Steps between C-alpha positions, in 0.01 A plus 500: 500500500857587572695820471855527376735793525711661230795269570298179453595294196215341300582174325292329231391152603275434202700309241248492218515842335596648167571845367366615165474826309146620427453819298861595571464455878648223710248286689542207732245219520512288816330161538447342841279258688279658763521307823202443722562694821253300708233225488234739376717599202560132418129426530402790273767413241366144490131592517516740207773319311707817502842474341785590728715601205540877474671734259564871524652737246673802650492845347830676423529638857432158653749350258768743618429402860497127422832517314659668803366242750814296440646499849754768408283812543344652810149644504657846496709416192194360323308819578779704342504276192123536460516878542781525244337273242137615508292816484461660844124543457470124451701391803478777761511458791761237412556371854130439568429356157800269520421386854145409400613312189771307687245408766271358228786295354591370845137408580492292182825326604683636195773678699648483848709748691847489645521762773832667576 
């Protein structure tokens, strides 16, 4: 698990994603292949015949974050965009919520960070 400051710049590395409108709200669906992190993962994937193909659909807040992970926005700028676009009760505390979500995306190899 890594930690990135407010000046870090998240960049999408997942290429297979699409944005749709569902019930008037924008949502992003991301498809990716889960990589085995070690021999045990490979063994379990093979033993149980588990597909490595994954798909996740982001809610409107996640979609806002994803759209801003374009290499042009810092973590701080993304936090401001989320706070401006969504109800405070849903996203507060923005910094903590955003940090946790970005960490999840990074752990799934969907984004990477450029540190200033």
